C-alpha positions, 0 to 999 in steps of 0.5 A, a space after each residue: 134643918 141642919 142638913 139643909 143648911 150644910 147643902 146650901 153652904 156647899 152649893 155656894 162654895 161650888 158656885 163661887 170658887 175662890 181658888 185663882 186657878 179656878 177663876 182663870 179657868 172660868 174666865 176662859 169659858 166662852 162669852 155669850 153671843 150678845 157680848 161679842 156682838 156688842 163689841 163688834 158693833 163698837 169697833 165698827 163705829 170707832 173705825 167709821 169715825 176715824 175714817 170720816 175724820 181723816 176724809 174731812 181733813 183731806 178734803 181741805 187740801 184737795 182742790 178740783 181743777 176748776 177751783 184751782 183755776 179760779 184761785 190762781 186766775 187774775 182778779 176781776 177787772 177794776 177801774 183805776 181813778 185819779 182826782 181832778 186837781 187845780 194847780 200850776 203846772 210845772 215842768 222839771 228838767 234834770 241835767 248834769 253839771 260841773 263846777 269849774 274856775 272861770 279862768 286858770 293860770 299856770 306859772 313856771 319860771 324858765 330861769 332863776 337868779 342866784 340866791 343873793 338876787 344878782 342876775 345870772 343863771 343857777 346851775 340850770 336846774 329849777 328845784 323846789 327848795 321850800 314848800 309853802 302852799 298846797 292845793 286849795 289854798 287861797 292866794 292874795 296880792 303880795 303873797 309868797 307862793 313858792 320858792 324855787 332854787 332859793 328864790 321867791 315866787 309871789 303873786 301881784 295883781 295885773 292883767 298883763 303877764 310878765 313878758 320881760 324883766 322890769 329893770 330900773 329905768 324902764 318905761 311901759 304899760 307893764 311898769 305902770 301895772 307893777 306900780 299899781 300892784 305895789 301900791 295895792 300891797 302897800 308900797 307907793 312909788 314915791 315921786 316916780 311918774 306913772 309908767 316909769 321905773 325910777 328910784 321911788 318904784 325901786 324903793 317900793 320893790 325893795 321893801 316888798 322883798 325885805 318883807 318876804 325875806 329875800 334879797 331884792 334882785 339887781 342887775 349891773 347898770 349905770 346910775 348916771 343914766 337913771 339920773 339923766 332920765 329922771 332929770 329929763 322927765 322933770 325938766 322936759 329937756 334933753 340933757 345930752 350925754 350922761 357921761 361915764 357914770 358910776 357902775 352900780 346895781 339896778 333894782 329889777 322885777 324879774 319875770 321868773 319871780 312875779 306872777 301877775 294875776 288878773 283878779 283875786 281871790 285866787 285859789 291854787 289848783 295844783 302846785 309842785 311842793 315836794 322839796 328837792 324835786 326838779 320842776 318838769 312841768 308847771 310849777 303851779 296852777 291858779 284858778 281865778 275869777 271865781 267858780 261857775 256852774 255849767 250844766 249840759 242840756 239835752 238839745 231836745 229840751 232847749 225850749 224849756 229852760 230859760 234865764 231866770 228859771 229856778 233850779 236845785 243843785 245836788 252835790 252828789 259827793 256830800 249830799 248838800 243842796 243849793 238854790 240857783 237860777 239859770 243865768 245864761 243858755 248858750 248855743 248848741 255845742 257839737 263835739 268835734 269828730 274824732 275826739 278821744 272823749 265821745 259825747 253827744 251834742 249839748 246846750 251849755 247852761 250857766 247857773 248862778 246863786 245869790 252869793 258867789 259859789 264857794 271856791 271848794 266847789 271847784 271840780 265837783 259834779 252836780 245834779 241840777 233840777 230846773 223847774 219852769 212854769 207851764 201855766 201862769 195860774 192854777 188850772 184844772 189838771 188830770 193825768 195824761 192817761 185820763 184823756 181819751 180820743 174816740 173815733 169822733 176825734 173829740 177829747 174827753 174824760 170819764 168821770 166816776 160819780 159817788 154812786 159808781 155811774 160813769 159820765 163822759 165829759 168833753 174837754 179841751 186839752 192845754 199845756 202839759 207837764 210832768 205827766 199832767 195836762 190842763 183841761 177845760 170842760 166843753 160839754 159837761 161839768 168837771 170840777 176839782 176833786 172829781 174822780 176820772 178814769 185813768 185805767 182798767 
């Protein structure tokens, strides 16, 4: 029994080696064919799965020529529609315009008096000796505008330009204008008759110069001759020779210092204001009579714009907008051949606002949109592209119903404006809100 147990122990020890070297040797022994076959089948299955997955991914990027053509080709044709609308048709015309003064006046003295106001030329140079006003300033009657060689230049109301020096003792329409201008500025002519430059007018002119801060202009003359003229006017009789008389200085309104302006307010457009510089051209330029807006209308649109049509004015410089109306449509203007500035023929259109245009708009350009009604009341309208004229020559529109059906409706076309045309159904039912075909 003991021998048997010893043999079994030895057998177990031999079948289960514990030595590492012995285990490594045992692991290198060939495996069974069944194990190798199982491993081979597993590798083949994994490879097949990987290749299938890669093929599936690649298939999403590969397209056949037919599929590519289908994808990149145009979409299937569709029908474009627009609703039938009931509205007042309005035409709009856009034109360019510019603000300008109704009238401009320039003033440049040819000679000036001595600084003390006595008659006589200076050294011949007209110099700016004082800067008083700048471009854009408003001018009122009796206002001092400039100083030339220490003598004033001021504005007075009058339509007759200063063509001569007005001296005490003179008569004429220009003397009447001077008296009226002095009265407007607050200086009355006293007992002088209208149109006669007497002592009353002289006193009024002297007070004006004193207020401006300058000596009143004078020229040598005989006071006895002035007294004789006034006495003759008072008595209505010829007094005869006035005698030697006393040599004196007669008051004068020189044309080099008085600028008569036909209307106020006026605005200075340009002025020479650099002290010490010599006047080479115009001393100053005034804009009078307010500001006006004139647009240039294409002759082809001349029958659309009429007086009374409303307009919107856009000042492009600052983006401001103003309401206006057409005041006047002028005659065709054709620029002269050979002119330096080439421009096409145009029709001048004058626009007015409820309030006078502001003076600061002068010289600015504008975009003007004029709106005119093509129909007096609301009418049925469709886009111009909805109108068709088949071979039978009868205009019609095609209506798309809610179910997608099409029906042709004969219509009579009327006024058109801004891409729409008035339609009147003649052979079918056409109502506001119906959808009509405008394209495909």
